[in-house]
MARVOPA-732217 format. One record per residue (C-alpha): x, y, z; residue in one letter. Coordinates in steps of 0.05 Angstrom, whole numbers, plus 5000, padded with zeros to 4 digits. Layout:
REM residues N
XYZa/...
REM end
This chain:
REM residues 1035
502159007627x/502359437688x/497059487742x/498460227743x/493160747732x/489760787665x/491561437631x/485961677588x/485762157530x/481062747526x/478263037463x/482563617439x/478664267445x/476464507378x/476965247364x/471565597325x/474865817262x/472665947192x/474065347149x/474965437074x/473564867028x/477464666967x/475964116919x/478263766858x/474763646793x/476363436723x/472763186662x/470262486676x/475562376729x/475162316805x/478762676860x/483062156894x/488062496939x/493362126977x/495862297046x/503262167052x/502661987124x/497261477118x/496861167049x/496760427042x/502060047002x/501660166927x/506259946872x/510860426836x/507160336770x/500460496802x/503361106836x/506461356771x/500161246729x/495661546782x/500062166787x/499962256712x/492362226712x/490962656772x/485263156760x/486463896764x/484764266828x/479364786831x/475965156888x/468764986902x/463565156953x/457064806933x/452164346969x/452563596960x/447563306912x/443862656921x/447962036911x/446761716844x/445960976834x/451460516812x/449960126749x/448360216676x/443359826636x/442459296689x/442359686754x/446059416814x/441159596868x/442659556942x/442358866973x/435758546992x/437258537065x/441059137089x/447758997120x/448159037195x/452059667187x/452360047122x/457060637114x/456461147058x/462561197015x/466061746977x/467261776903x/472661256904x/468160766938x/470960897007x/467961047074x/465061727087x/460261697145x/458362417155x/456763047115x/457763547171x/463364047178x/466463657235x/467663057192x/474762987217x/472762917289x/471862257322x/465962087365x/467361827434x/467561077436x/461660787473x/463660497540x/463259767553x/465359377613x/472759477600x/472360157568x/474860537628x/479160027664x/484560387703x/489659847689x/495460027646x/498959517604x/494958917626x/491358457578x/484458647601x/484059347570x/485759017504x/481358407511x/475758737549x/475659427517x/471459537456x/476159557398x/477360227365x/472760307306x/475260317236x/476760987206x/471461347166x/476561447111x/482060947097x/489061257097x/490161167023x/484061607008x/484962127061x/483562837039x/489063317021x/492163607083x/493964327098x/499664387147x/501665057178x/508265327156x/514065207201x/511864517223x/516264117178x/520863907234x/514863637273x/512763157219x/518462657221x/521362237276x/528662037281x/527661497229x/524561977180x/517561697187x/511962187175x/508362367239x/503062877256x/501363017328x/496463417367x/498764127383x/503464147441x/499264637480x/493164187476x/495563537507x/491662907509x/487962787574x/485362207614x/478262287591x/474761947533x/479261527489x/480161737417x/483461367361x/490761537355x/492161317285x/495561797239x/489561907193x/485462127254x/490662627275x/491062877204x/483663037209x/485263577259x/488164007203x/484163787142x/476863867125x/472463457078x/465463527050x/461663786990x/461263536919x/463163806852x/460263546787x/465363346736x/465063576664x/466563256599x/463362716557x/463361986574x/466361486526x/462261246467x/457961876471x/454861646536x/451262166579x/454862696619x/457762396682x/455962826742x/457762356799x/464462666817x/465962826887x/470463396908x/475163386966x/476763997006x/482364247048x/481064607113x/484965177140x/489265017201x/484964957263x/490665237306x/494365897297x/501065837264x/507165907307x/514566037291x/519165447281x/523165597344x/516865607386x/514364957355x/521064617369x/521164867440x/514064637452x/515763957425x/521463867475x/517064117531x/511863607509x/516863037511x/519363217580x/512363357608x/509562677588x/515862327610x/514962617680x/507462457681x/508761727663x/514261687716x/509861987770x/504261497754x/509060907753x/512961057817x/507660857869x/505760277825x/512759987829x/512460017905x/505759667903x/508759127858x/514459027907x/509258947963x/505658417921x/511858007905x/514858037975x/508358008013x/510857478063x/512057788131x/519157528129x/520758058077x/517258638111x/523558948144x/526858988076x/520959268036x/524159958028x/530359667995x/526259167954x/522159747927x/528660047902x/529959407864x/523159497831x/525360207810x/531759917782x/527959377743x/523259877713x/528960357696x/532759807660x/526559567623x/525060277601x/532260387578x/532259757535x/525559937503x/527760647491x/534060407456x/531559817416x/524059877406x/521560097338x/516760557373x/520061197398x/514261327446x/514460637477x/513760527552x/516559887581x/516059737655x/515259167704x/509358747680x/503658577726x/501457917694x/507657557719x/507457837790x/503257267817x/508256747796x/513957167824x/510157257889x/508656507892x/516056367884x/518156857938x/512856617987x/514455877974x/521856007985x/520356368050x/516355778077x/521355248053x/527355628082x/523655718148x/522254968150x/529554808135x/532155288189x/535055828145x/535556538170x/530957088142x/536857408105x/538556738074x/531356638052x/531357338022x/537857217985x/535156567958x/528856917934x/532557487900x/537257007865x/531556547844x/527457127815x/533457397778x/534956717747x/527656607730x/527157287696x/533557137657x/530756467633x/524156787613x/527957327575x/532056817537x/525956397519x/522057007495x/527957217451x/528156517422x/520656557407x/521857207370x/528056967335x/524756337308x/518356727292x/513956327339x/509956907366x/503356607343x/504455977384x/503656337450x/496656537429x/494355807432x/492855877506x/485155867511x/482056517533x/477856217590x/484155957622x/487556637616x/481156967642x/480856517703x/488156657718x/487157407712x/480957367756x/485457057808x/490457627796x/484858107812x/482957737876x/490257707896x/491158457886x/484958607927x/487158157984x/494258437981x/491559157983x/487359018044x/493158648076x/497859238065x/492859768087x/490259418149x/496559038170x/492858378172x/494557728137x/489557508085x/491556868048x/485156448050x/477656588049x/477356458123x/482756978138x/478157548116x/475157528186x/481557868210x/479058538186x/473158498233x/476458918287x/476559658303x/483859788285x/483359438218x/476859778199x/479760468217x/485660338171x/481160058117x/476860688115x/482161158085x/484360608037x/477260518011x/476461278007x/482961357968x/480760787921x/474261147908x/477761807894x/482661487846x/476861137810x/472961777803x/479162137777x/480061617724x/472761627704x/471662377705x/478562687697x/479463087633x/486663327643x/493062927638x/495263247703x/489163017742x/491762337762x/498862567780x/495963117823x/491362637860x/497162147871x/501262707902x/495462997943x/493662347979x/500262288018x/500463048027x/493663038061x/496062468104x/501962878129x/497563478140x/493163048185x/499362808222x/501563518232x/494663748254x/494063188306x/501163258330x/503062558310x/510362418292x/512461978234x/515361478283x/508761438321x/505161318255x/510160768240x/509060448308x/501560458294x/502860128226x/500560728185x/507360758150x/513260278145x/518460288199x/524260758179x/530860458157x/537760778160x/540061088094x/543260588047x/547160707984x/544960327922x/550959857923x/548959627993x/542459337965x/546458777932x/548358548002x/541258278007x/543257717960x/547257438017x/552757177971x/559457228005x/563556727965x/563056237908x/560455697954x/553556027960x/552855778031x/547256278045x/542856017988x/537855447993x/538555087926x/533354577945x/528155127953x/530555447889x/529854807847x/522654697871x/520655337835x/522255067766x/514954907747x/513155617764x/518455867716x/514955507659x/508355827679x/511756497685x/514456447614x/507656267586x/503856837619x/509257357604x/509757137531x/502157117524x/501357797558x/506958107516x/503557867452x/497158187475x/500858837491x/503858847421x/497058687390x/493859257429x/499159747407x/498259497335x/490859657340x/492560397349x/499060437312x/498960757243x/504360277218x/504459507221x/508859227277x/513358617272x/510758177329x/517057757330x/521758347332x/517858667389x/518058007427x/525557987419x/525858687450x/521558437508x/526157847517x/532358277515x/529658757568x/528158177615x/535057877604x/538758527617x/534358677678x/535957997708x/543458117699x/542758747742x/539858317798x/532858607793x/528657977780x/522058277760x/519258107690x/517058677646x/514158837578x/510759397539x/505759787580x/500959877522x/496260377553x/501860857571x/505060727503x/498660907467x/497561507513x/504561767496x/503361667421x/496862047423x/500062597465x/504662757407x/510862407433x/515462187376x/522562217402x/526261777451x/527362347500x/520662157531x/523161457549x/529861727574x/526062187622x/522161607651x/528361177659x/532161767689x/526961887743x/526861147761x/534361097763x/534461707809x/529461377857x/533960767858x/540261157871x/537461577928x/540261357995x/533461438027x/527161048011x/520861437996x/516660858019x/517561068092x/514261738079x/508061468044x/502261158082x/500760428076x/493560558057x/496060947996x/499460327967x/493659897991x/488660337955x/492460247889x/492459497897x/485159497917x/483459907856x/487159427811x/483758827843x/476659107839x/477459297766x/480558637745x/475358227783x/469758627751x/472758577682x/474157827682x/469257507730x/463157937714x/463558347650x/467257797612x/460357487603x/459557937543x/466157727512x/465656967514x/460356447503x/456456177562x/460355527564x/466955907562x/464456367618x/463255747660x/470255497642x/473156167663x/469956137731x/471855397738x/479155587725x/478856137777x/475755667829x/480955127812x/486655617825x/483455847891x/482355127916x/489054837894x/495055267874x/497155687815x/500355147771x/495254607783x/489455087776x/491855337708x/493254617685x/486154427705x/483455027666x/487254827604x/484854107608x/477654327616x/478254807556x/481254257513x/475753767533x/470454277517x/473554407449x/474153657436x/466653587451x/464854157404x/469753967351x/467553237348x/460753457323x/463153757258x/467553587198x/472654117184x/475654407121x/477455067153x/480155497097x/478555547023x/479856116974x/473756146929x/472156506863x/469157196867x/463157496833x/456057656851x/449757416816x/448158116790x/447758176715x/451958766692x/452659146628x/458358936583x/462559556599x/461459436674x/463458706668x/469858906633x/471459376691x/469758846743x/474258336708x/479958826718x/478159016790x/477058286808x/484458276826x/482958736885x/477658266914x/478857596948x/473657136979x/475256607031x/470456067055x/471355837127x/468255207155x/468154767215x/469254987287x/474355547293x/477855497360x/483755797397x/488755367358x/486155397287x/484456137289x/491756337290x/493255927228x/487056187193x/489156907210x/496056787179x/492956497116x/488157067109x/493857567117x/497757197063x/491857277015x/491158007034x/498558147020x/497557826952x/492258336936x/497258886951x/503358576919x/500758376850x/498459056824x/503859126772x/502858416746x/495358516740x/496059176702x/501058876653x/496858246643x/490358626632x/493559086581x/494958486536x/488558106552x/484957806491x/478558036524x/480258736502x/479358526429x/472758206448x/470558866478x/471759206412x/467558696376x/461858826425x/462159566411x/465459766477x/471960166480x/477259706510x/480059946576x/487159946551x/486160366489x/491460906485x/486661456504x/483961066564x/490060716590x/491961256641x/484861306668x/484460546674x/490960496712x/488961076757x/482160766772x/485460096788x/490360426835x/484860826870x/479960246877x/479059956947x/481459266965x/476558776995x/477358117030x/470857737041x/470257197095x/464356717086x/461956407151x/456455987118x/459655327137x/462555547204x/459155167261x/462055567318x/467955947345x/470656097415x/472556747448x/479956657431x/478256587358x/473757207361x/479557587392x/484157357336x/479157607284x/479158277320x/486658317313x/486058087240x/481058647226x/486059177250x/491858857212x/487858847147x/485859567158x/493059777167x/494659417102x/489159797065x/484459207057x/477159247079x/474258627112x/467258407092x/463557847129x/457857437101x/453056887125x/453757077198x/447456697217x/449556427285x/447456927339x/452656677388x/458356777337x/455657467319x/455457657392x/462757457402x/465057827339x/461258447359x/464158427429x/471158397401x/470158967353x/469658587287x/462358727270x/458959377289x/458560117276x/464760357239x/467459657236x/467159157179x/461059047136x/456558437147x/451658147097x/446757567102x/449257237037x/455757176999x/452657456936x/450358086971x/457258187001x/460558106933x/455358566903x/457059096953x/464459046934x/462859076860x/458559696870x/464460046902x/468859856844x/463760126795x/463460786832x/470960866823x/470360666750x/464861166738x/468961716770x/474661566722x/469961526661x/470860786649x/463460636647x/456861006646x/453461226709x/447560816732x/440660886704x/434860636745x/429860746689x/430660566615x/425260676563x/424360196506x/427860696460x/433860726508x/434159966509x/434059916434x/439560436427x/444060026473x/443859476420x/444059936359x/451359786343x/449959046329x/443259116294x/444159056218x/441959666179x/440060356203x/433660476240x/430361046275x/429960726343x/424861226369x/420161036312x/421560286321x/420260336396x/413760686383x/411460136335x/413659576381x/410059876441x/403459766403x/404559016411x/406459046485x/402859176550x/405959566607x/405259236675x/407359456745x/409359016804x/410759156877x/416558826913x/415058096925x/410058016869x/411357476817x/412157626743x/412656886726x/411856246766x/415555596760x/412455076713x/407055536686x/406155596610x/411256056578x/406656456534x/410057136544x/416657476559x/418258136594x/422758736581x/424659076647x/424459836642x/424860016716x/426759666781x/430259016796x/427658306790x/430257676822x/430657076777x/430556436817x/432055736792x/430655086828x/433054536783x/431053966829x/423654146826x/422854046751x/423753406712x/429953396669x/425953326605x/422353976618x/428454396631x/430654936582x/437854756594x/440554096620x/445154346675x/450453836691x/451453586762x/457753996772x/453854656768x/448354466816x/448454766885x/447354336947x/440054536948x/439454566871x/437455296874x/440555946850x/438456676849x/440557236802x/438857976799x/436858336735x/435659076725x/432959546671x/434359326600x/433658586616x/429258086579x/426457536624x/422656906605x/424956926532x/428456246533x/422455856555x/418156286509x/422256096448x/422755356467x/415255326482x/416254966548x/413855076619x/417555606660x/424055366690x/425156016728x/421256436777x/421657186768x/419857626828x/419858386835x/425758496881x/427159226897x/422759826887x/416959876838x/418159446777x/415459676710x/415859176652x/413359116580x/409958446569x/409158136500x/404557526493x/405356996440x/399457246399x/402357946397x/409157666379x/406157296320x/402257906300x/408658316300x/411957816254x/406257896204x/405458646207x/412258956221x/418258576193x/423259126211x/420759156282x/421358396287x/428558416262x/430458936315x/426758556370x/429757876352x/436758166348x/435958486416x/432857856445x/438357406417x/444057846440x/441257956510x/439457226521x/446356986499x/449957496542x/445557356602x/446156606595x/453756656590x/453857076653x/449356596690x/453455996669x/459956336692x/456856496759x/454355786769x/461255516754x/464355996803x/459355856858x/460055106847x/467555176857x/466455536922x/461355046950x/463954707013x/
REM end
């Protein structure tokens, strides 16, 4: 977490080239192409079966037809209330948000209050920046990729991992951020779009399936280059971005040294102390380059711990002065104390990683962290003004010291440089913009000195630059420790021991900040990261750095790490360049700090301070609840009025008390895995498919108040369930192949999914189907900002695992606001539905799309005539009948009626003197068992299938008979039937017409009764199963 300048990425310039499209098509089978770089985990059996069933490839160039619906006889319409964000999906049921030719291009993320923070590696770009949206196409369903010849060497790192980077001659810039995940970078060389109808008959003689979707490959968007040129460009790319990161980091290290050693006692030694900062960063970078799993990692001195280090150094200076120690002895005590503290922090962080306790450091409440970071911002601002104006600012009252002519004159160029740096970060579109500005500011200063005839010594006397020091070799720096023998006479141990409480606080903030760094890198990394392993790397770097005598804590600088990843860096040469430059600055006998103006370093610190203050004390209002925002400010004020340790302790106590107050109002059963299944009545073939695909859907019910402590445990439990979805594919396929339900399918006239001629298609469809994890918030009473942040991390982890998150019952506006602010709900993020049934229905619809593409069930039909409905039941009707003739005769005894959405077909408790056959549209059948006396009910539902409000709702589509049960039992209606979606057209048969049919057309009555009996039994069985499932999931 470095206060250094935020490096931003610019959109790679697209060249206008002709793009050819290619697609895939096969009879009754989909086009599911896997990208080797980005596919999600899949079992060996699924891979093998899918490969054996892959459709043939053909070239197409046709427009995309309208999207067909998704069910068969009982249509699964879209949910009643549209989800808060609904993305269109491709043939496999996966996201496909655009039909245009630039489908592979990412739109610029909308800016929020942290979207353009110039702070590298700090927690605020992660917490305060809008999370990167989910990809339009999950990696396991990415389109086939065309790679220019001669690029094979560019596609693998040293570990053999597949990598695809932006072309070397089009580097990432500091402009708008774009997602850096592998599937996005793949989109630079692959195109998608267009449809192709599949050919071939459906099983059981069902109609031709024309819902296939083709997938196309695009020609390379960049001209092909020889291998040697590609390899040379890659090395140039590694070196270039290593130098850029080093140039950006160098002045920041000097600013950090000025923050830590801000007491005037250390001012004469600032040049040498800045060299120790270079050494610390060089050692941190070396360790990360050698041991990190990320070849593009950047590890430097971390900003979040600087305030504790500064507090230690300042406290030691005051204590030593009171005890009569010399300045050199106070400096030696400070250097030794900071080195020991950094060593202790490193060991503790390694232990956290070794014992896999990374999640524990996330229990610190976000308002407390926010209040502390707000103080960090204020401290940086005050330190920047102090350094630029040469005035001491340590209290609110001391700000009056800048109210003099000399201070204001020095403050003017510092404020101007701050503004220039800010505009560069906001408007710059080249990766060289920031380094050039950083070089130009001191150059302009020296030009002004030359133009005015002012010498460097005169500028130093006027406090524009630091006083020059004689050249010193690097080994002479260790003389500052003032250790001449084993007696340590020049060290104040009493002052050192008084800093122990600050060491504990330093460990907490460094561990917490490092966890956020790893989480932020994980959000953009194409592969899952091991949090505990990365923490062990952080701990090792701090331990080794402390042993060199450079006591400055460090960690991943996530913004620079992500910047390097997106710039196409995938070897460790990049990190070696950064470390080499920093080692060189340490080894130089001269100190560059004496040639750079004080306002230059002051402007950097002022920039950091303004951005952090704005992010945490103003814009954080959008990221936390109102009560937590008050707690954040209260923590900040407590730190300002007391000291660092006591202020943070007060903040934690206030956060705990607030949680206790909120938590005491609810009863908690936080985590329950519940049965899956919507209330939509499906055709028999569709239910068979959904029973198989049910293994790729998990539903979890959350309840109570989710806070900063319980959210971590819930996240771990959710990830365990998600990994089960991925890990059990082989077992599910083997179990379903021998399922007795397959024999039942034969008896119902449906081809079993595991028949020899359908086994490969079934396995391929199962492997290609998406995975869903549904979180139900119906019983959640509230959550805090830390929990919302944890859900944001969970969303990214699930996405990297190939599991799509679906949220239901998000009825609390405050919770929805927090989840939106942390990138969980919103455009291109996870789906959100008002009810659990609608969320499950959405998942089932995606499964059925995949099944239809593989020919496992018929495509949807939104309209069924009476003849079509009769033919669906022809296999179980005794005898042979001309269904067209029977339908014509039956229609003479029925009346066709139409209903608009919201109109009632039947009302509760009214006489049941008719029943309805739905030909078009969807109806909602609602039951409210508590409103009707038990004696009048058609079915005596036991207590264990009654919902808390004694009410249920089910959806029925074309081909359904409604009201038949009460009609046959001659009792008042126990269900309400309402037209739900679209225009509903139904055939109504009254009792008098039914009796007339029995007298006049015996054959028609046999067909009607057979259809009525079969449909009623199947529907009732389905309803009963759903009631049992929903009862099991009731909190």
